[in-house]
VEXSE-148653 format. One record per residue (C-alpha): residue number from 0; x, y, z. Coordinates in Angstrom, 3 decimals. Each point is the difference from the previous one (the first is absolute). Layout:
N
<r><i>NUM</i><u>X</u><v>Y</v><w>Z</w></r>
...
! end
This chain:
356
<r><i>0</i><u>-11.008</u><v>-1.060</v><w>-5.161</w></r>
<r><i>1</i><u>2.963</u><v>2.214</v><w>2.055</w></r>
<r><i>2</i><u>2.745</u><v>-1.992</v><w>1.912</w></r>
<r><i>3</i><u>0.584</u><v>-0.039</v><w>3.182</w></r>
<r><i>4</i><u>3.822</u><v>0.411</v><w>1.975</w></r>
<r><i>5</i><u>0.569</u><v>-0.696</v><w>3.864</w></r>
<r><i>6</i><u>2.542</u><v>1.814</v><w>1.432</w></r>
<r><i>7</i><u>2.205</u><v>-2.136</v><w>2.225</w></r>
<r><i>8</i><u>3.424</u><v>0.358</v><w>2.080</w></r>
<r><i>9</i><u>1.092</u><v>-0.286</v><w>3.654</w></r>
<r><i>10</i><u>-1.455</u><v>2.531</v><w>2.591</w></r>
<r><i>11</i><u>0.845</u><v>3.867</v><w>0.133</w></r>
<r><i>12</i><u>1.129</u><v>-0.039</v><w>-3.676</w></r>
<r><i>13</i><u>-2.649</u><v>2.711</v><w>-1.705</w></r>
<r><i>14</i><u>-2.786</u><v>-2.453</v><w>-1.035</w></r>
<r><i>15</i><u>-2.798</u><v>1.982</v><w>1.745</w></r>
<r><i>16</i><u>1.512</u><v>3.422</v><w>-1.337</w></r>
<r><i>17</i><u>0.124</u><v>-1.463</v><w>-3.507</w></r>
<r><i>18</i><u>-2.932</u><v>-1.109</v><w>0.326</w></r>
<r><i>19</i><u>-1.849</u><v>3.406</v><w>0.830</w></r>
<r><i>20</i><u>1.674</u><v>1.860</v><w>-2.436</w></r>
<r><i>21</i><u>-0.733</u><v>-2.405</v><w>-2.601</w></r>
<r><i>22</i><u>-3.673</u><v>-0.028</v><w>0.737</w></r>
<r><i>23</i><u>-0.148</u><v>3.690</v><w>1.469</w></r>
<r><i>24</i><u>-1.171</u><v>-1.305</v><w>2.488</w></r>
<r><i>25</i><u>0.520</u><v>-0.008</v><w>4.308</w></r>
<r><i>26</i><u>-1.903</u><v>-3.906</v><w>0.051</w></r>
<r><i>27</i><u>3.744</u><v>-1.643</v><w>1.053</w></r>
<r><i>28</i><u>1.425</u><v>1.288</v><w>3.259</w></r>
<r><i>29</i><u>3.400</u><v>0.660</v><w>-0.145</w></r>
<r><i>30</i><u>2.318</u><v>-0.025</v><w>3.149</w></r>
<r><i>31</i><u>3.178</u><v>-1.248</v><w>1.719</w></r>
<r><i>32</i><u>-0.575</u><v>-3.039</v><w>1.134</w></r>
<r><i>33</i><u>-0.127</u><v>-3.710</v><w>-1.622</w></r>
<r><i>34</i><u>-3.354</u><v>-1.160</v><w>-1.438</w></r>
<r><i>35</i><u>-1.903</u><v>3.233</v><w>0.808</w></r>
<r><i>36</i><u>-2.205</u><v>-1.683</v><w>-3.642</w></r>
<r><i>37</i><u>-1.612</u><v>-3.071</v><w>1.030</w></r>
<r><i>38</i><u>-2.813</u><v>-0.445</v><w>-2.281</w></r>
<r><i>39</i><u>0.648</u><v>0.957</v><w>-3.017</w></r>
<r><i>40</i><u>-0.936</u><v>3.438</v><w>-1.991</w></r>
<r><i>41</i><u>-1.442</u><v>0.071</v><w>-3.195</w></r>
<r><i>42</i><u>-0.085</u><v>3.005</v><w>-2.626</w></r>
<r><i>43</i><u>-1.338</u><v>0.551</v><w>-3.351</w></r>
<r><i>44</i><u>2.006</u><v>2.401</v><w>-2.481</w></r>
<r><i>45</i><u>-1.125</u><v>1.024</v><w>-3.362</w></r>
<r><i>46</i><u>2.236</u><v>-0.262</v><w>-2.614</w></r>
<r><i>47</i><u>0.125</u><v>3.524</v><w>-1.685</w></r>
<r><i>48</i><u>0.398</u><v>-0.610</v><w>-4.103</w></r>
<r><i>49</i><u>0.207</u><v>3.514</v><w>-1.643</w></r>
<r><i>50</i><u>-1.058</u><v>-2.107</v><w>-3.281</w></r>
<r><i>51</i><u>-3.243</u><v>-0.720</v><w>2.168</w></r>
<r><i>52</i><u>-0.392</u><v>3.919</v><w>0.645</w></r>
<r><i>53</i><u>0.377</u><v>0.849</v><w>-3.308</w></r>
<r><i>54</i><u>-2.694</u><v>-2.542</v><w>-1.427</w></r>
<r><i>55</i><u>-2.382</u><v>0.605</v><w>2.715</w></r>
<r><i>56</i><u>0.054</u><v>3.789</v><w>-1.438</w></r>
<r><i>57</i><u>-0.515</u><v>-1.145</v><w>-3.641</w></r>
<r><i>58</i><u>-2.734</u><v>-2.226</v><w>0.659</w></r>
<r><i>59</i><u>-1.803</u><v>2.425</v><w>2.458</w></r>
<r><i>60</i><u>-0.033</u><v>-2.723</v><w>2.308</w></r>
<r><i>61</i><u>-2.064</u><v>0.625</v><w>3.178</w></r>
<r><i>62</i><u>1.543</u><v>-2.290</v><w>1.928</w></r>
<r><i>63</i><u>3.916</u><v>-0.532</v><w>0.131</w></r>
<r><i>64</i><u>1.575</u><v>-3.005</v><w>1.601</w></r>
<r><i>65</i><u>3.510</u><v>-1.372</v><w>0.182</w></r>
<r><i>66</i><u>1.468</u><v>-3.638</v><w>0.930</w></r>
<r><i>67</i><u>1.300</u><v>-0.021</v><w>3.569</w></r>
<r><i>68</i><u>2.663</u><v>-1.639</v><w>2.305</w></r>
<r><i>69</i><u>-0.917</u><v>-1.498</v><w>3.559</w></r>
<r><i>70</i><u>2.926</u><v>0.559</v><w>2.328</w></r>
<r><i>71</i><u>-0.232</u><v>-2.305</v><w>3.464</w></r>
<r><i>72</i><u>1.924</u><v>1.090</v><w>2.607</w></r>
<r><i>73</i><u>1.531</u><v>-3.597</v><w>1.826</w></r>
<r><i>74</i><u>1.103</u><v>-0.195</v><w>3.615</w></r>
<r><i>75</i><u>4.058</u><v>-0.486</v><w>0.394</w></r>
<r><i>76</i><u>1.448</u><v>-3.382</v><w>0.016</w></r>
<r><i>77</i><u>2.750</u><v>-0.898</v><w>2.045</w></r>
<r><i>78</i><u>2.583</u><v>-3.154</v><w>-0.407</w></r>
<r><i>79</i><u>-1.944</u><v>-3.210</v><w>0.989</w></r>
<r><i>80</i><u>-3.560</u><v>1.269</v><w>-1.662</w></r>
<r><i>81</i><u>-0.574</u><v>-3.293</v><w>-1.516</w></r>
<r><i>82</i><u>-0.292</u><v>-1.392</v><w>3.375</w></r>
<r><i>83</i><u>-2.376</u><v>2.245</v><w>1.347</w></r>
<r><i>84</i><u>2.719</u><v>2.992</v><w>1.512</w></r>
<r><i>85</i><u>-1.264</u><v>2.696</v><w>0.194</w></r>
<r><i>86</i><u>-3.404</u><v>0.588</v><w>-1.760</w></r>
<r><i>87</i><u>1.531</u><v>-2.355</v><w>-2.694</w></r>
<r><i>88</i><u>-2.976</u><v>-2.046</v><w>-1.166</w></r>
<r><i>89</i><u>-2.694</u><v>2.943</v><w>-0.189</w></r>
<r><i>90</i><u>3.289</u><v>1.723</v><w>-2.037</w></r>
<r><i>91</i><u>0.277</u><v>-3.031</v><w>-2.325</w></r>
<r><i>92</i><u>-3.508</u><v>-0.495</v><w>-0.696</w></r>
<r><i>93</i><u>-0.356</u><v>4.057</v><w>-1.283</w></r>
<r><i>94</i><u>2.896</u><v>-0.551</v><w>-2.533</w></r>
<r><i>95</i><u>-2.084</u><v>-2.950</v><w>-1.195</w></r>
<r><i>96</i><u>-2.491</u><v>2.250</v><w>-1.085</w></r>
<r><i>97</i><u>2.143</u><v>2.198</v><w>-1.900</w></r>
<r><i>98</i><u>0.787</u><v>0.395</v><w>-3.682</w></r>
<r><i>99</i><u>3.483</u><v>1.386</v><w>0.290</w></r>
<r><i>100</i><u>2.213</u><v>0.835</v><w>3.284</w></r>
<r><i>101</i><u>1.967</u><v>2.824</v><w>0.408</w></r>
<r><i>102</i><u>2.486</u><v>-0.419</v><w>2.513</w></r>
<r><i>103</i><u>1.199</u><v>2.890</v><w>1.639</w></r>
<r><i>104</i><u>3.223</u><v>0.271</v><w>1.962</w></r>
<r><i>105</i><u>1.438</u><v>2.857</v><w>2.183</w></r>
<r><i>106</i><u>3.049</u><v>1.850</v><w>-1.909</w></r>
<r><i>107</i><u>0.291</u><v>3.093</v><w>1.966</w></r>
<r><i>108</i><u>1.828</u><v>0.614</v><w>3.905</w></r>
<r><i>109</i><u>-2.232</u><v>1.483</v><w>2.666</w></r>
<r><i>110</i><u>0.572</u><v>-0.054</v><w>3.465</w></r>
<r><i>111</i><u>-3.700</u><v>1.187</v><w>0.686</w></r>
<r><i>112</i><u>-1.037</u><v>-3.053</v><w>-1.600</w></r>
<r><i>113</i><u>0.803</u><v>-3.446</v><w>1.380</w></r>
<r><i>114</i><u>0.973</u><v>-3.276</v><w>-2.104</w></r>
<r><i>115</i><u>-1.720</u><v>-3.253</v><w>0.847</w></r>
<r><i>116</i><u>3.924</u><v>-1.323</v><w>0.022</w></r>
<r><i>117</i><u>1.382</u><v>2.823</v><w>1.280</w></r>
<r><i>118</i><u>2.282</u><v>0.236</v><w>-2.918</w></r>
<r><i>119</i><u>-0.820</u><v>1.756</v><w>-3.759</w></r>
<r><i>120</i><u>0.549</u><v>-3.363</v><w>-1.992</w></r>
<r><i>121</i><u>-2.250</u><v>-0.145</v><w>-3.456</w></r>
<r><i>122</i><u>1.614</u><v>-2.765</v><w>-1.181</w></r>
<r><i>123</i><u>-0.573</u><v>-1.678</v><w>2.940</w></r>
<r><i>124</i><u>-3.829</u><v>1.332</v><w>0.515</w></r>
<r><i>125</i><u>-0.678</u><v>-1.706</v><w>-3.708</w></r>
<r><i>126</i><u>2.011</u><v>-3.123</v><w>0.752</w></r>
<r><i>127</i><u>-2.514</u><v>-0.664</v><w>2.908</w></r>
<r><i>128</i><u>-3.376</u><v>0.987</v><w>-1.927</w></r>
<r><i>129</i><u>1.528</u><v>-3.046</v><w>-2.389</w></r>
<r><i>130</i><u>0.838</u><v>-2.324</v><w>2.508</w></r>
<r><i>131</i><u>-3.785</u><v>0.230</v><w>1.436</w></r>
<r><i>132</i><u>-1.653</u><v>-0.216</v><w>-3.152</w></r>
<r><i>133</i><u>2.009</u><v>-2.642</v><w>-0.884</w></r>
<r><i>134</i><u>-0.225</u><v>-2.088</v><w>2.953</w></r>
<r><i>135</i><u>-3.897</u><v>1.168</v><w>0.142</w></r>
<r><i>136</i><u>-0.560</u><v>-1.932</v><w>-3.422</w></r>
<r><i>137</i><u>2.737</u><v>-2.856</v><w>0.932</w></r>
<r><i>138</i><u>-2.742</u><v>-0.537</v><w>2.381</w></r>
<r><i>139</i><u>-2.939</u><v>0.056</v><w>-2.144</w></r>
<r><i>140</i><u>1.506</u><v>-2.544</v><w>-3.412</w></r>
<r><i>141</i><u>0.414</u><v>-2.484</v><w>3.709</w></r>
<r><i>142</i><u>-3.195</u><v>0.378</v><w>0.625</w></r>
<r><i>143</i><u>-1.016</u><v>-0.702</v><w>-3.618</w></r>
<r><i>144</i><u>2.266</u><v>-2.789</v><w>-0.054</w></r>
<r><i>145</i><u>-1.383</u><v>-1.588</v><w>2.709</w></r>
<r><i>146</i><u>-3.204</u><v>0.148</v><w>-1.201</w></r>
<r><i>147</i><u>1.259</u><v>-1.503</v><w>-3.010</w></r>
<r><i>148</i><u>-0.606</u><v>-3.244</v><w>1.460</w></r>
<r><i>149</i><u>-3.359</u><v>0.109</v><w>0.382</w></r>
<r><i>150</i><u>-0.188</u><v>0.138</v><w>-4.142</w></r>
<r><i>151</i><u>-1.250</u><v>4.073</v><w>0.383</w></r>
<r><i>152</i><u>2.577</u><v>0.282</v><w>-2.750</w></r>
<r><i>153</i><u>1.383</u><v>-1.498</v><w>-3.246</w></r>
<r><i>154</i><u>3.647</u><v>-1.200</v><w>-0.634</w></r>
<r><i>155</i><u>0.516</u><v>3.696</v><w>-2.102</w></r>
<r><i>156</i><u>-0.691</u><v>2.359</v><w>2.923</w></r>
<r><i>157</i><u>1.795</u><v>-2.224</v><w>2.245</w></r>
<r><i>158</i><u>3.353</u><v>0.126</v><w>-2.613</w></r>
<r><i>159</i><u>-0.894</u><v>3.636</v><w>-0.005</w></r>
<r><i>160</i><u>0.259</u><v>0.484</v><w>4.004</w></r>
<r><i>161</i><u>2.974</u><v>-2.120</v><w>0.562</w></r>
<r><i>162</i><u>2.000</u><v>1.853</v><w>-2.379</w></r>
<r><i>163</i><u>-1.046</u><v>3.306</v><w>1.071</w></r>
<r><i>164</i><u>0.714</u><v>-1.261</v><w>3.778</w></r>
<r><i>165</i><u>3.690</u><v>-1.084</v><w>-1.299</w></r>
<r><i>166</i><u>0.400</u><v>3.534</v><w>-0.946</w></r>
<r><i>167</i><u>-1.255</u><v>1.554</v><w>2.894</w></r>
<r><i>168</i><u>2.085</u><v>-2.039</v><w>2.411</w></r>
<r><i>169</i><u>2.961</u><v>0.803</v><w>-1.425</w></r>
<r><i>170</i><u>-1.157</u><v>3.642</v><w>0.410</w></r>
<r><i>171</i><u>-0.451</u><v>0.264</v><w>-4.041</w></r>
<r><i>172</i><u>-2.774</u><v>2.200</v><w>-1.807</w></r>
<r><i>173</i><u>-2.636</u><v>-1.756</v><w>-1.896</w></r>
<r><i>174</i><u>-0.036</u><v>-0.634</v><w>-3.599</w></r>
<r><i>175</i><u>-3.416</u><v>0.095</v><w>-1.562</w></r>
<r><i>176</i><u>0.062</u><v>-2.320</v><w>-3.024</w></r>
<r><i>177</i><u>-3.682</u><v>0.877</v><w>-1.222</w></r>
<r><i>178</i><u>-3.240</u><v>1.595</v><w>0.140</w></r>
<r><i>179</i><u>-1.525</u><v>-2.930</v><w>1.648</w></r>
<r><i>180</i><u>2.251</u><v>-0.538</v><w>2.914</w></r>
<r><i>181</i><u>-0.169</u><v>3.729</v><w>0.730</w></r>
<r><i>182</i><u>-3.390</u><v>-0.300</v><w>0.245</w></r>
<r><i>183</i><u>0.346</u><v>-3.180</v><w>2.094</w></r>
<r><i>184</i><u>2.409</u><v>1.694</v><w>2.738</w></r>
<r><i>185</i><u>-2.082</u><v>3.342</v><w>-0.269</w></r>
<r><i>186</i><u>-3.007</u><v>-2.403</v><w>1.204</w></r>
<r><i>187</i><u>1.697</u><v>-1.581</v><w>2.708</w></r>
<r><i>188</i><u>1.386</u><v>3.244</v><w>1.404</w></r>
<r><i>189</i><u>3.813</u><v>-0.088</v><w>-0.312</w></r>
<r><i>190</i><u>0.976</u><v>3.641</v><w>0.231</w></r>
<r><i>191</i><u>3.924</u><v>-0.046</v><w>-1.263</w></r>
<r><i>192</i><u>-1.775</u><v>0.087</v><w>-3.486</w></r>
<r><i>193</i><u>-1.524</u><v>2.853</v><w>-0.170</w></r>
<r><i>194</i><u>1.264</u><v>3.247</v><w>-1.569</w></r>
<r><i>195</i><u>2.095</u><v>2.306</v><w>2.408</w></r>
<r><i>196</i><u>1.321</u><v>3.702</v><w>-0.093</w></r>
<r><i>197</i><u>3.199</u><v>1.064</v><w>2.434</w></r>
<r><i>198</i><u>-0.922</u><v>3.471</v><w>1.685</w></r>
<r><i>199</i><u>2.599</u><v>1.962</v><w>1.341</w></r>
<r><i>200</i><u>-1.178</u><v>2.138</v><w>2.637</w></r>
<r><i>201</i><u>3.028</u><v>2.931</v><w>-0.244</w></r>
<r><i>202</i><u>0.004</u><v>3.337</v><w>1.603</w></r>
<r><i>203</i><u>-0.613</u><v>3.074</v><w>-2.033</w></r>
<r><i>204</i><u>3.902</u><v>0.685</v><w>-0.853</w></r>
<r><i>205</i><u>0.712</u><v>-3.434</v><w>-1.836</w></r>
<r><i>206</i><u>-3.889</u><v>-0.712</v><w>-1.588</w></r>
<r><i>207</i><u>1.856</u><v>0.605</v><w>-3.732</w></r>
<r><i>208</i><u>3.059</u><v>-1.459</v><w>0.518</w></r>
<r><i>209</i><u>-0.465</u><v>-2.788</v><w>3.043</w></r>
<r><i>210</i><u>2.956</u><v>-0.232</v><w>2.266</w></r>
<r><i>211</i><u>2.116</u><v>-2.899</v><w>1.400</w></r>
<r><i>212</i><u>-2.962</u><v>-2.101</v><w>1.196</w></r>
<r><i>213</i><u>-1.691</u><v>0.264</v><w>-3.083</w></r>
<r><i>214</i><u>3.202</u><v>-0.969</v><w>-2.208</w></r>
<r><i>215</i><u>0.128</u><v>-2.702</v><w>2.862</w></r>
<r><i>216</i><u>-3.641</u><v>-1.329</v><w>-1.540</w></r>
<r><i>217</i><u>0.831</u><v>0.294</v><w>-3.536</w></r>
<r><i>218</i><u>3.574</u><v>-1.754</v><w>0.546</w></r>
<r><i>219</i><u>-2.204</u><v>-2.989</v><w>2.015</w></r>
<r><i>220</i><u>-3.177</u><v>0.278</v><w>-2.208</w></r>
<r><i>221</i><u>1.345</u><v>0.448</v><w>-3.395</w></r>
<r><i>222</i><u>-2.842</u><v>-1.544</v><w>-2.023</w></r>
<r><i>223</i><u>-2.564</u><v>1.662</v><w>2.028</w></r>
<r><i>224</i><u>-2.196</u><v>2.996</v><w>-0.922</w></r>
<r><i>225</i><u>1.444</u><v>2.405</v><w>2.634</w></r>
<r><i>226</i><u>-1.226</u><v>3.862</v><w>0.579</w></r>
<r><i>227</i><u>0.323</u><v>2.932</v><w>2.115</w></r>
<r><i>228</i><u>-2.632</u><v>1.438</v><w>1.944</w></r>
<r><i>229</i><u>0.128</u><v>2.889</v><w>2.874</w></r>
<r><i>230</i><u>-2.971</u><v>-1.362</v><w>1.700</w></r>
<r><i>231</i><u>0.141</u><v>3.986</v><w>2.185</w></r>
<r><i>232</i><u>0.446</u><v>1.671</v><w>-3.360</w></r>
<r><i>233</i><u>-3.048</u><v>-1.829</v><w>-0.819</w></r>
<r><i>234</i><u>-2.144</u><v>0.440</v><w>2.715</w></r>
<r><i>235</i><u>0.623</u><v>3.892</v><w>-0.424</w></r>
<r><i>236</i><u>-0.633</u><v>-0.098</v><w>-3.599</w></r>
<r><i>237</i><u>-3.440</u><v>-1.819</v><w>1.008</w></r>
<r><i>238</i><u>-1.297</u><v>3.097</v><w>1.879</w></r>
<r><i>239</i><u>0.613</u><v>2.309</v><w>-2.965</w></r>
<r><i>240</i><u>-2.106</u><v>1.297</v><w>-3.065</w></r>
<r><i>241</i><u>1.162</u><v>-0.524</v><w>-3.200</w></r>
<r><i>242</i><u>2.384</u><v>3.433</v><w>-0.821</w></r>
<r><i>243</i><u>1.366</u><v>-0.262</v><w>3.079</w></r>
<r><i>244</i><u>0.698</u><v>-3.626</v><w>-0.509</w></r>
<r><i>245</i><u>1.542</u><v>1.100</v><w>-2.883</w></r>
<r><i>246</i><u>2.655</u><v>2.863</v><w>1.342</w></r>
<r><i>247</i><u>0.506</u><v>-2.446</v><w>2.951</w></r>
<r><i>248</i><u>1.265</u><v>-2.510</v><w>-2.587</w></r>
<r><i>249</i><u>1.841</u><v>2.459</v><w>-2.010</w></r>
<r><i>250</i><u>1.855</u><v>1.241</v><w>3.445</w></r>
<r><i>251</i><u>1.222</u><v>-3.279</v><w>0.937</w></r>
<r><i>252</i><u>1.105</u><v>-1.237</v><w>-3.612</w></r>
<r><i>253</i><u>-3.061</u><v>-2.699</v><w>0.300</w></r>
<r><i>254</i><u>-1.417</u><v>-1.101</v><w>-3.495</w></r>
<r><i>255</i><u>-2.472</u><v>-2.131</v><w>0.833</w></r>
<r><i>256</i><u>-1.682</u><v>-0.912</v><w>3.473</w></r>
<r><i>257</i><u>-0.021</u><v>-3.695</v><w>1.305</w></r>
<r><i>258</i><u>-3.522</u><v>-0.958</v><w>-0.663</w></r>
<r><i>259</i><u>0.662</u><v>0.429</v><w>-4.083</w></r>
<r><i>260</i><u>3.781</u><v>-1.787</v><w>0.474</w></r>
<r><i>261</i><u>-2.506</u><v>-2.664</v><w>1.797</w></r>
<r><i>262</i><u>-2.841</u><v>-0.182</v><w>-2.436</w></r>
<r><i>263</i><u>2.526</u><v>-0.052</v><w>-2.750</w></r>
<r><i>264</i><u>2.125</u><v>-3.071</v><w>1.120</w></r>
<r><i>265</i><u>-3.168</u><v>-1.702</v><w>1.292</w></r>
<r><i>266</i><u>-1.161</u><v>0.087</v><w>-3.398</w></r>
<r><i>267</i><u>2.909</u><v>-1.285</v><w>-1.695</w></r>
<r><i>268</i><u>0.874</u><v>-3.083</v><w>3.114</w></r>
<r><i>269</i><u>-3.509</u><v>-1.176</v><w>-0.418</w></r>
<r><i>270</i><u>-0.409</u><v>0.325</v><w>-4.279</w></r>
<r><i>271</i><u>-2.884</u><v>2.309</v><w>-0.009</w></r>
<r><i>272</i><u>-1.533</u><v>2.312</v><w>-2.397</w></r>
<r><i>273</i><u>-2.815</u><v>2.923</v><w>-0.465</w></r>
<r><i>274</i><u>-2.290</u><v>0.148</v><w>-2.250</w></r>
<r><i>275</i><u>-2.985</u><v>2.368</v><w>-0.334</w></r>
<r><i>276</i><u>-4.195</u><v>0.592</v><w>-0.329</w></r>
<r><i>277</i><u>-1.210</u><v>2.947</v><w>-0.562</w></r>
<r><i>278</i><u>-3.115</u><v>1.899</v><w>-0.750</w></r>
<r><i>279</i><u>-2.871</u><v>2.398</v><w>1.109</w></r>
<r><i>280</i><u>-0.955</u><v>-1.538</v><w>2.548</w></r>
<r><i>281</i><u>3.316</u><v>-1.236</v><w>1.071</w></r>
<r><i>282</i><u>3.676</u><v>-0.214</v><w>-0.548</w></r>
<r><i>283</i><u>2.070</u><v>-2.634</v><w>2.046</w></r>
<r><i>284</i><u>3.538</u><v>-1.479</v><w>0.341</w></r>
<r><i>285</i><u>0.219</u><v>-3.810</v><w>0.201</w></r>
<r><i>286</i><u>3.153</u><v>-2.097</v><w>1.286</w></r>
<r><i>287</i><u>0.375</u><v>-3.713</v><w>-1.704</w></r>
<r><i>288</i><u>3.166</u><v>-2.012</v><w>-0.606</w></r>
<r><i>289</i><u>2.238</u><v>0.297</v><w>-2.752</w></r>
<r><i>290</i><u>-0.810</u><v>-2.215</v><w>-3.278</w></r>
<r><i>291</i><u>-3.917</u><v>-0.283</v><w>1.140</w></r>
<r><i>292</i><u>-2.150</u><v>-0.574</v><w>-2.701</w></r>
<r><i>293</i><u>-3.018</u><v>2.353</v><w>-1.109</w></r>
<r><i>294</i><u>-2.670</u><v>-2.430</v><w>1.648</w></r>
<r><i>295</i><u>1.836</u><v>-0.649</v><w>3.235</w></r>
<r><i>296</i><u>0.289</u><v>3.907</v><w>0.256</w></r>
<r><i>297</i><u>-3.683</u><v>0.493</v><w>-0.613</w></r>
<r><i>298</i><u>-0.301</u><v>-2.418</v><w>2.879</w></r>
<r><i>299</i><u>1.367</u><v>2.764</v><w>2.489</w></r>
<r><i>300</i><u>-2.696</u><v>2.148</v><w>-0.904</w></r>
<r><i>301</i><u>-2.532</u><v>-2.490</v><w>0.183</w></r>
<r><i>302</i><u>0.514</u><v>-4.158</v><w>0.640</w></r>
<r><i>303</i><u>-2.445</u><v>-0.922</v><w>-2.598</w></r>
<r><i>304</i><u>1.603</u><v>2.659</v><w>-2.340</w></r>
<r><i>305</i><u>2.110</u><v>-3.113</v><w>-0.987</w></r>
<r><i>306</i><u>-2.095</u><v>-2.447</v><w>-0.673</w></r>
<r><i>307</i><u>-2.250</u><v>1.992</v><w>-2.306</w></r>
<r><i>308</i><u>2.811</u><v>1.728</v><w>-1.730</w></r>
<r><i>309</i><u>-0.340</u><v>0.788</v><w>-3.882</w></r>
<r><i>310</i><u>2.623</u><v>2.859</v><w>-0.731</w></r>
<r><i>311</i><u>1.984</u><v>2.857</v><w>1.251</w></r>
<r><i>312</i><u>0.353</u><v>3.730</v><w>-1.486</w></r>
<r><i>313</i><u>3.080</u><v>1.312</v><w>0.808</w></r>
<r><i>314</i><u>2.295</u><v>3.444</v><w>-0.092</w></r>
<r><i>315</i><u>2.940</u><v>0.987</v><w>2.222</w></r>
<r><i>316</i><u>0.202</u><v>2.619</v><w>2.328</w></r>
<r><i>317</i><u>2.345</u><v>1.996</v><w>-2.556</w></r>
<r><i>318</i><u>-2.545</u><v>-0.432</v><w>-2.660</w></r>
<r><i>319</i><u>-2.656</u><v>1.025</v><w>1.998</w></r>
<r><i>320</i><u>2.016</u><v>2.957</v><w>1.324</w></r>
<r><i>321</i><u>0.595</u><v>1.163</v><w>-2.851</w></r>
<r><i>322</i><u>-3.314</u><v>-0.251</v><w>-2.082</w></r>
<r><i>323</i><u>-1.788</u><v>0.664</v><w>2.573</w></r>
<r><i>324</i><u>-2.873</u><v>-2.781</v><w>-0.290</w></r>
<r><i>325</i><u>-0.815</u><v>-3.895</v><w>-0.938</w></r>
<r><i>326</i><u>-2.203</u><v>1.164</v><w>-2.258</w></r>
<r><i>327</i><u>3.089</u><v>2.728</v><w>-1.650</w></r>
<r><i>328</i><u>2.090</u><v>-2.982</v><w>0.363</w></r>
<r><i>329</i><u>-2.430</u><v>-1.984</v><w>-2.252</w></r>
<r><i>330</i><u>0.437</u><v>2.845</v><w>-2.541</w></r>
<r><i>331</i><u>3.449</u><v>-0.401</v><w>0.046</w></r>
<r><i>332</i><u>0.368</u><v>-3.687</v><w>-0.167</w></r>
<r><i>333</i><u>1.324</u><v>-0.576</v><w>3.223</w></r>
<r><i>334</i><u>-2.896</u><v>-1.564</v><w>1.965</w></r>
<r><i>335</i><u>0.760</u><v>-3.753</v><w>-0.568</w></r>
<r><i>336</i><u>-2.528</u><v>-3.172</v><w>0.402</w></r>
<r><i>337</i><u>1.530</u><v>-2.603</v><w>1.862</w></r>
<r><i>338</i><u>-1.062</u><v>-3.699</v><w>0.615</w></r>
<r><i>339</i><u>0.502</u><v>-2.363</v><w>2.897</w></r>
<r><i>340</i><u>4.301</u><v>-0.924</v><w>-0.825</w></r>
<r><i>341</i><u>0.905</u><v>3.863</v><w>0.607</w></r>
<r><i>342</i><u>2.044</u><v>0.829</v><w>2.529</w></r>
<r><i>343</i><u>-0.940</u><v>3.411</v><w>2.052</w></r>
<r><i>344</i><u>3.058</u><v>2.226</v><w>0.085</w></r>
<r><i>345</i><u>0.655</u><v>2.677</v><w>2.557</w></r>
<r><i>346</i><u>-1.819</u><v>3.526</v><w>-0.501</w></r>
<r><i>347</i><u>-2.549</u><v>-1.966</v><w>-2.401</w></r>
<r><i>348</i><u>-3.111</u><v>1.743</v><w>-0.046</w></r>
<r><i>349</i><u>-2.787</u><v>-2.880</v><w>-0.525</w></r>
<r><i>350</i><u>-3.944</u><v>-0.605</v><w>-0.816</w></r>
<r><i>351</i><u>-1.014</u><v>-2.999</v><w>0.636</w></r>
<r><i>352</i><u>-2.920</u><v>-1.742</v><w>-1.459</w></r>
<r><i>353</i><u>-1.966</u><v>-2.782</v><w>1.268</w></r>
<r><i>354</i><u>-3.003</u><v>-2.387</v><w>-0.551</w></r>
<r><i>355</i><u>-2.670</u><v>1.490</v><w>2.762</w></r>
! end
C-alpha cells in the first residue's frame, strides 16, 4: 500500500511541470495554454528510505522493494466546473480517486506565462477550487437525499447528510464525528473531506522564505498544511544525478527536494507509518495507517495472513541495524513476540507467523 495524491489547480499554475519533476518523466505536456492536460497523467514514485537500504545490505537481500507514492496530474479547474464548465465533471471525478489532494497555486509573476484570470491572486484561486468542490458535494448530497424518499438510506444516514448539507451551504468545512461517518461520506464520493496540502509554486528566489503571495495564503488558510516548491527547480533537479543534485541544492540553499517535502507531509496528513520485512530473498517497506494491529498489518502482505495470524516477531529497525540481524537481536533480548493486540510502530521489522 502506498498512497495516491492528485495535483489540482487552475490552468497554467505549473501542475504538469511539477508532475514531470516529481515523477522524473516527461509524460505530462506542459504548455502555455489552458486545458493542456485533459486526461490525468499518472506516475508512481519510490519512497526512498535509507533504513530499508541498510536492512537490505545486512540481510544480503536479493531484492529491495520500496513503498511508493502515486501522483496524478489532473486537468485544470475553472469557475463553474461543478456545473460542467471547462472539463468540470471529468476533473471532479478524477479527484474522487485519490487519497489526498495537492492544491497547487501560482505564487510568482511572469509575463511569459498567462493566467486564466489574467491576474495573480493565489488566495482567490484557492477559493475558486474550494467553491467548486463544495458545490459538487452539495449536488451529491442533494441527489442522495432525493433517493432517501425511496427508502435507500436509513434515518442515521439522512441525518448525517442533512447536517453536512447545512454546513456546506454556509461555506463551512465539514466536521467528521466518527470513523463510520467518515467511511459513509467517503463512499458516496464527497471531495471536501479529502486531506489536502497547499503547495505554493514560487520562483527560485523565493523558494526558501516565500513572498507576498505565500504570505497571503498563510494568512487566508492558517490551519492548512502549506509548503513552498519551485516547480522549475524541481524540473532541473529531476535531470541530475545524485552528486550533481547535492551540489545544485547546496548552491541555491535548498535542504530538501519538493518530492521529499510532499512525501513527509503526505505521510503526516494521512497518518501513515512504515514497517519492514527483511530476509535473504527480499527486504521490503510496507505502508500502513498509524495504530494498525499486527494482524491487519500482516494483511497488507497477503489478505489470508490476517485470519491465519498466530504471532509477530518484532524488532525495531534501529536495533536490527545495530546488532546486524534478527538472530543477533534475539540473542541480545531485543526481539519481541507480539500477539493480535500489538500495535505496529513506525520502523518495526516484522516476521509474521501464520497458520498454513
